[in-house]
C-alpha positions as CSV (number, residue, x, y, z in Angstrom):
1,M,-0.1,0.0,0.0
2,R,1.4,3.7,-0.7
3,L,-0.1,6.4,0.9
4,L,0.8,10.0,-0.5
5,A,-0.3,13.6,0.2
6,G,1.2,16.8,-0.9
7,N,2.4,19.0,-4.3
8,F,4.3,16.2,-6.2
9,K,6.0,19.2,-7.9
10,S,7.4,20.4,-4.9
11,N,10.0,18.7,-2.9
12,C,8.8,15.5,-1.0
13,N,9.6,14.3,2.4
14,I,9.0,10.3,2.9
15,I,8.5,8.1,5.6
16,H,9.5,4.4,3.8
17,S,9.2,0.8,4.4
18,S,8.9,-2.8,2.5
19,N,4.9,-2.0,2.4
20,Y,4.2,1.5,2.8
21,N,5.2,5.1,1.7
22,L,4.2,8.3,3.4
23,L,4.8,11.1,1.7
24,F,4.4,14.6,3.7
25,T,5.1,18.1,2.1
26,K,3.5,20.8,4.4
27,K,2.7,20.9,7.8
28,H,-0.8,22.2,7.1
29,L,-1.5,19.1,5.1
30,G,-2.4,17.6,8.1
31,F,-4.3,14.3,7.2
32,A,-2.9,11.0,4.9
33,L,-4.5,10.6,1.7
34,P,-4.5,7.3,-0.1
35,T,-3.7,7.1,-3.8
36,S,-2.8,4.9,-6.4
37,R,0.0,6.6,-8.1
38,C,3.3,8.3,-7.0
39,S,4.5,11.1,-8.7
40,T,7.7,13.1,-9.0
41,L,9.6,11.9,-5.8
42,R,13.0,13.5,-4.8
43,K,15.3,10.4,-4.5
44,S,17.4,9.9,-1.2
45,S,19.3,7.1,0.5
46,A,17.1,5.2,3.0
47,R,18.9,6.7,5.8
48,G,18.2,10.2,4.3
49,F,14.5,10.0,4.4
50,R,12.9,12.3,7.0
51,I,9.9,14.1,8.0
52,T,10.1,18.3,7.6
53,S,7.5,21.1,7.3
54,S,7.8,23.9,4.8
55,W,6.0,26.3,7.4
56,N,8.2,29.3,7.6
57,P,8.4,30.6,11.3
58,G,9.2,33.9,9.8
59,S,6.5,34.4,7.4
60,G,3.8,37.4,7.9
61,H,1.2,37.0,10.0
62,C,-1.9,36.2,7.8
63,S,-4.5,38.9,8.6
64,V,-7.2,38.7,5.9
65,A,-9.8,40.7,7.5
66,D,-10.9,43.2,9.7
67,R,-13.1,42.5,12.6
68,A,-16.9,42.7,12.5
69,A,-18.9,45.3,13.8
70,E,-20.6,45.3,17.1
71,L,-22.1,42.0,17.5
72,R,-24.2,42.0,20.8
73,H,-27.2,41.7,18.9
74,R,-26.6,39.2,16.4
75,W,-23.9,36.8,18.0
76,M,-26.1,34.0,18.9
77,E,-26.9,33.7,14.9
78,F,-23.3,33.6,14.1
79,Q,-22.5,31.1,16.8
80,G,-25.7,28.8,15.0
81,I,-28.2,29.3,17.3
82,K,-30.7,29.4,13.9
83,N,-28.3,26.7,12.1
84,W,-26.6,29.8,10.0
85,E,-30.2,30.0,8.2
86,G,-29.7,33.1,5.7
87,L,-26.1,33.5,6.5
88,L,-24.4,31.4,4.0
89,D,-25.6,32.1,0.7
90,P,-24.7,35.1,0.2
91,L,-22.2,34.9,3.0
92,D,-23.0,37.6,5.5
93,D,-20.2,40.0,5.7
94,D,-19.8,40.0,9.6
95,L,-20.1,36.2,9.8
96,R,-17.3,35.9,7.4
97,K,-15.2,38.2,9.3
98,E,-16.0,36.1,12.4
99,I,-14.9,32.7,10.7
100,L,-11.8,34.4,9.3
101,R,-11.2,35.4,13.1
102,Y,-11.3,32.1,14.5
103,G,-9.1,31.0,11.3
104,E,-6.5,32.9,12.6
105,F,-6.9,31.4,16.1
106,V,-6.1,28.1,14.2
107,E,-3.2,29.5,12.4
108,A,-1.9,30.6,15.8
109,A,-2.0,27.1,16.7
110,Y,0.5,26.1,13.9
111,R,2.9,28.8,14.4
112,C,3.2,28.1,18.0
113,F,4.0,24.5,17.4
114,D,7.9,23.7,17.0
115,F,8.0,21.6,14.1
116,D,11.9,21.1,14.4
117,V,12.5,17.4,14.5
118,S,16.3,18.3,15.5
119,S,15.2,20.6,18.2
120,P,15.0,19.2,21.9
121,T,11.8,21.1,22.5
122,Y,10.3,19.2,19.3
123,A,6.4,18.9,19.3
124,T,5.9,21.4,22.1
125,C,5.0,24.9,22.1
126,R,7.2,27.1,21.3
127,Y,6.4,30.3,23.5
128,P,5.3,31.0,27.2
129,T,1.6,30.8,27.7
130,N,1.5,34.4,28.8
131,S,2.6,35.9,25.1
132,M,1.8,33.2,23.3
133,L,-0.9,35.2,20.9
134,S,1.1,38.2,21.2
135,D,4.2,36.3,19.6
136,C,1.9,34.9,16.8
137,G,0.8,38.5,15.9
138,L,-2.9,38.4,17.6
139,D,-1.8,40.9,20.5
140,K,-4.9,42.9,19.8
141,S,-7.3,39.9,19.5
142,G,-8.3,40.7,23.4
143,Y,-7.9,37.0,24.0
144,K,-5.7,35.3,26.9
145,V,-4.3,31.7,26.4
146,I,-5.1,29.9,29.9
147,K,-4.1,26.2,29.0
148,N,-1.9,24.4,26.7
149,L,-3.4,21.2,25.3
150,Y,-1.6,17.8,24.5
151,A,-2.5,14.9,22.8
152,T,-1.4,11.4,23.4
153,C,-1.0,8.7,20.9
154,A,-1.9,5.2,21.4
155,V,0.2,3.8,18.5
156,Q,4.1,3.3,18.3
157,M,6.3,3.9,15.6
158,P,7.4,0.9,13.9
159,S,10.6,-0.9,15.2
160,W,12.4,0.0,11.8
161,T,12.0,3.8,12.8
162,K,14.5,3.5,15.3
163,R,17.0,3.5,12.7
164,F,16.1,7.1,11.3
165,P,16.8,9.4,14.2
166,N,14.6,12.0,12.2
167,L,11.4,10.1,12.4
168,A,11.4,10.1,16.3
169,S,7.7,11.0,17.7
170,P,7.1,11.9,21.1
171,C,3.9,9.6,22.4
172,S,2.5,13.0,23.5
173,S,2.4,16.3,21.6
174,W,1.4,19.8,21.8
175,I,-2.0,20.3,19.8
176,G,-3.5,23.5,20.7
177,Y,-4.7,25.8,23.6
178,V,-7.4,27.2,25.4
179,A,-7.9,31.0,25.5
180,V,-10.5,33.5,27.1
181,C,-11.5,36.8,26.0
182,E,-10.4,38.8,28.8
183,D,-10.5,42.5,27.2
184,E,-13.5,44.5,28.3
185,E,-14.1,46.5,25.0
186,E,-13.8,43.3,23.0
187,I,-16.4,41.7,25.3
188,A,-18.7,44.5,24.6
189,R,-18.0,44.3,20.9
190,L,-18.8,40.3,20.9
191,G,-21.9,40.7,23.2
192,R,-20.4,38.0,25.7
193,R,-17.2,36.5,26.9
194,D,-16.0,34.0,24.2
195,V,-13.6,31.3,25.2
196,V,-11.8,29.3,22.2
197,I,-10.1,26.1,21.8
198,A,-8.1,25.9,18.6
199,Y,-6.4,22.9,17.5
200,R,-3.5,22.4,14.9
201,G,-3.6,19.7,12.3
202,T,-1.1,17.1,12.2
203,A,2.0,17.2,12.7
204,T,4.2,14.0,13.8
205,S,4.8,10.9,13.0
206,C,2.3,9.0,15.5
207,E,-0.1,11.3,14.7
208,W,-0.1,10.4,11.0
209,L,-0.3,6.9,12.1
210,E,-3.4,7.8,14.3
211,N,-4.9,9.3,11.0
212,L,-4.9,5.9,9.1
213,R,-6.8,4.0,12.0
214,A,-9.6,4.8,9.9
215,T,-12.7,2.2,10.7
216,L,-15.5,3.2,12.9
217,T,-15.3,2.5,16.9
218,S,-17.8,2.9,19.4
219,L,-17.6,5.9,21.6
220,P,-16.5,4.9,25.6
221,D,-19.6,4.7,27.9
222,D,-18.7,8.1,29.7
223,M,-19.5,9.5,26.0
224,A,-22.1,7.8,24.7
225,P,-25.8,8.4,26.6
226,E,-27.6,5.6,27.6
227,N,-30.5,4.0,25.1
228,Y,-28.9,5.5,22.5
229,D,-28.2,3.6,19.1
230,Q,-24.2,3.0,19.3
231,P,-22.4,6.3,18.1
232,M,-19.2,5.5,16.5
233,V,-16.2,7.7,15.3
234,Q,-13.1,7.2,13.7
235,S,-10.7,5.0,15.7
236,G,-7.5,7.4,15.2
237,F,-9.3,10.7,16.3
238,L,-11.0,8.9,19.4
239,S,-7.8,7.5,20.6
240,L,-5.9,11.0,20.2
241,Y,-8.8,12.6,22.3
242,T,-9.0,10.0,25.1
243,T,-5.5,8.1,25.5
244,K,-3.6,8.9,28.2
245,N,-0.4,7.3,30.4
246,E,1.4,7.3,33.4
247,C,2.9,10.9,32.7
248,D,0.5,12.5,30.5
249,Q,-3.1,13.3,31.3
250,S,-5.4,12.8,28.2
251,L,-6.8,15.8,25.9
252,Q,-10.3,14.8,27.1
253,D,-9.5,15.0,31.0
254,T,-7.8,18.2,30.2
255,I,-10.7,20.0,28.1
256,R,-13.1,18.7,31.0
257,E,-11.3,19.9,33.6
258,E,-10.5,23.3,32.3
259,I,-14.3,23.9,30.9
260,G,-15.4,22.9,34.4
261,N,-13.2,25.4,35.8
262,I,-14.6,28.3,33.2
263,L,-18.1,27.4,33.9
264,E,-17.6,27.9,37.6
265,K,-15.6,31.1,37.2
266,Y,-18.0,33.0,34.6
267,S,-21.3,31.4,35.6
268,D,-23.2,34.9,35.9
269,E,-22.4,36.3,32.7
270,P,-23.1,35.2,28.9
271,L,-20.5,32.8,27.7
272,S,-20.0,31.2,24.2
273,I,-17.5,28.2,23.6
274,T,-16.1,28.0,20.1
275,V,-14.1,25.1,19.0
276,T,-11.9,25.7,15.8
277,G,-9.6,23.6,13.9
278,H,-8.0,22.7,10.6
279,S,-7.7,19.0,9.3
280,L,-7.1,17.0,11.9
281,G,-7.3,19.6,14.3
282,A,-11.2,20.1,12.5
283,A,-12.1,16.3,13.7
284,L,-10.8,16.9,17.3
285,A,-12.8,20.2,17.5
286,T,-16.0,18.2,16.5
287,L,-15.1,15.7,19.0
288,T,-14.1,18.1,22.1
289,A,-17.4,19.9,21.2
290,Y,-19.7,17.0,21.2
291,D,-17.8,15.6,24.7
292,I,-18.4,19.3,26.0
293,T,-22.3,19.4,25.6
294,T,-22.6,15.7,26.4
295,K,-20.7,16.1,29.9
296,F,-21.7,19.6,30.8
297,S,-25.7,19.7,31.1
298,H,-25.7,23.6,31.9
299,A,-23.1,24.1,29.2
300,P,-23.5,27.5,27.1
301,I,-23.8,27.8,23.5
302,V,-20.8,25.7,22.1
303,T,-20.2,25.8,18.3
304,V,-17.4,24.4,16.0
305,V,-15.9,26.6,13.4
306,S,-13.9,23.7,11.3
307,F,-11.5,23.9,8.3
308,G,-11.0,21.2,6.1
309,G,-11.7,18.4,8.3
310,P,-12.3,14.8,7.5
311,R,-15.2,12.9,8.6
312,V,-15.7,12.2,12.0
313,G,-18.2,9.6,12.9
314,N,-21.6,7.6,11.8
315,K,-24.9,9.0,11.7
316,S,-26.1,8.1,15.2
317,F,-22.9,9.9,16.0
318,R,-24.3,12.9,13.8
319,C,-27.8,12.5,15.2
320,Q,-26.5,12.5,18.8
321,L,-24.5,15.8,18.2
322,E,-27.4,17.6,16.9
323,K,-29.6,16.2,20.0
324,S,-27.1,17.9,22.0
325,G,-27.2,21.3,20.7
326,T,-23.9,21.4,19.4
327,N,-23.5,24.0,16.6
328,V,-21.4,22.7,13.7
329,L,-20.1,24.8,10.6
330,R,-17.9,23.2,8.3
331,I,-15.7,25.1,6.0
332,V,-15.2,22.8,2.8
333,N,-13.0,23.4,-0.4
334,S,-14.7,21.5,-2.8
335,D,-11.5,20.9,-4.5
336,D,-9.6,19.4,-0.8
337,P,-9.7,15.5,-1.0
338,I,-9.4,15.3,2.6
339,T,-12.6,16.2,3.4
340,K,-14.3,13.3,1.3
341,V,-12.1,10.8,3.4
342,P,-12.4,8.7,5.4
343,G,-15.2,6.3,4.2
344,F,-18.1,6.6,2.6
345,V,-21.5,8.3,3.2
346,L,-24.9,6.5,2.5
347,D,-27.0,9.2,1.0
348,E,-31.0,9.4,0.5
349,D,-30.6,11.8,-2.1
350,D,-30.2,10.8,-5.7
351,N,-28.3,13.4,-6.8
352,V,-24.9,12.5,-5.1
353,A,-22.7,13.3,-8.1
354,E,-22.7,17.0,-6.8
355,K,-21.5,15.9,-3.4
356,G,-18.2,14.5,-4.6
357,S,-16.8,10.9,-4.1
358,A,-17.7,8.7,-1.4
359,H,-21.4,9.4,-1.6
360,V,-23.8,6.4,-2.4
361,A,-27.4,7.0,-3.0
362,T,-29.8,4.5,-1.0
363,T,-32.8,4.9,-3.0
364,G,-33.6,1.5,-4.3
365,L,-31.1,-0.3,-2.1
366,P,-32.6,-3.2,-0.2
367,S,-32.6,-2.4,3.8
368,W,-30.5,-5.7,4.2
369,L,-28.0,-4.4,1.8
370,Q,-27.6,-1.1,3.7
371,K,-27.4,-3.0,7.0
372,C,-24.3,-4.6,5.8
373,M,-22.8,-1.6,4.4
374,E,-23.0,0.0,8.0
375,D,-21.6,-3.0,9.4
376,T,-18.6,-2.6,7.5
377,Q,-17.3,0.1,9.8
378,W,-16.7,2.3,6.9
379,V,-20.0,4.0,6.8
380,Y,-20.0,8.0,7.7
381,A,-22.1,10.7,8.0
382,E,-21.6,14.6,7.2
383,V,-22.1,16.6,10.4
384,G,-23.2,20.3,10.9
385,K,-23.8,22.7,8.2
386,E,-21.4,23.3,5.1
387,L,-20.2,26.1,3.7
388,R,-18.9,25.0,0.3
389,L,-16.1,26.6,-1.4
390,S,-14.2,26.2,-4.5
391,S,-10.3,26.9,-5.3
392,K,-10.6,26.6,-9.2
393,D,-11.0,30.2,-9.6
394,S,-8.2,31.1,-6.8
395,K,-4.6,31.9,-7.4
396,F,-4.0,29.2,-4.6
397,G,-6.0,26.3,-6.4
398,K,-3.9,24.7,-8.9
399,A,-5.4,21.4,-10.4
400,G,-3.8,18.3,-8.8
401,D,-2.0,20.4,-6.1
402,V,-3.7,18.4,-2.9
403,A,-1.4,20.4,-0.4
404,T,-2.3,23.8,-1.8
405,C,-5.7,23.0,-1.9
406,H,-6.0,21.7,1.9
407,D,-3.6,24.6,3.1
408,L,-5.3,27.0,5.8
409,K,-4.4,29.9,4.1
410,T,-6.3,28.7,0.9
411,Y,-9.1,28.3,3.1
412,L,-9.0,31.6,4.8
413,H,-8.4,33.4,1.1
414,L,-11.6,31.3,-0.2
415,V,-13.6,32.8,2.6
416,N,-12.6,36.4,2.2
417,N,-13.6,36.1,-1.4
418,F,-16.6,34.1,-1.4
419,V,-19.9,35.8,-2.4
420,S,-22.3,33.0,-2.9
421,E,-23.0,29.6,-4.9
422,K,-24.6,31.5,-7.6
423,D,-21.5,33.6,-8.0
424,V,-19.5,30.8,-8.1
425,E,-21.8,29.1,-10.7
426,R,-21.5,32.1,-13.0
427,R,-18.0,32.3,-13.0
428,D,-17.9,28.2,-13.7
429,Q,-20.0,29.3,-17.2
430,E,-17.6,32.2,-17.8
431,R,-14.7,30.0,-17.6
432,T,-16.7,27.3,-19.9
433,A,-17.5,29.8,-22.2
434,A,-13.9,31.6,-22.5
435,L,-12.8,27.8,-23.1
436,V,-15.0,27.0,-26.0
């Protein structure tokens, strides 16, 4: 089996073994993409294979939009209390700015992470908590980081990787942070105190291996409500969220402990919790929001703003997510294959071609066949409300460039320039006419 992901025209970085290859080119890629072809690869000796990142810590901060105007009268709408009805097509300009603002918190999570495998601080946060956001260019955000977040992998690197020091991967890695809005002017503008939980995408070898554990698995008892039809999620994502060891607390335990403290501290004022992430971080954001709304019956409004996220769970998980009141806004680039994995989706709509690959129409399928398909543990369900974009007209959207289509900066650029679905259709028609 060969697994590749990235811009094949650029320098490629490979993990190689006798039975599989993993190709990494950009830290923002965040997920392993199955494919059957291998394009141009940089040749290297066996001991020269290593994981690197194209992320440039010295690059400028990606600030793509000004803040929205005062939101105190509309903030619940923007947090999805009405499922973003009437706000996405055409895209409300204030909502656009809010999406971009949360995207900058995700970018900060990338900028904080130490990607240098030769560094003694590899896979940790590069900045101290009290200056983290200002060091990332978000000094005027009005938020303060109160907790670093770590995810622990259950899988171990194959024994052959011990021969390659550059493939060393810690079991536990810094994956994001919790920040609370503490600026009075910003609180007044937002109309409430906002809590942000931000996650980066995949960065370490162990996390990539967790990504490959793509079959569905049942939620543990403390996450699954009684008398409910077996909610299931992707095995690797659940592992990253719940795994702990003698030295490291699980991400789940950290989240529950911190949210409990926040709810107690700010119980007498309007509060929102926004969980945001890109790629793997988007999947963890969905799991985190689900866990918060399931664990805390008195939780305030909890919203997910995800960028380029893979599928997370089955239909039962989606139903429970909706029942818990979790609001999920998925930002999807239709040219990004990462949003179309893992597994496939059984869809009651006959017109599945427009929804991309891995959607299977159930019309006419006997119930027993549907049941057999679901029992394969590969049938997922899309969750939440989708804002679908396309990089075809973007300067970032080169055909076949998987890494660029999945890059967080591409997503922020697309959101910043998106008008409506009709506008996209008009431009497609103009492009077709020009070709003719």
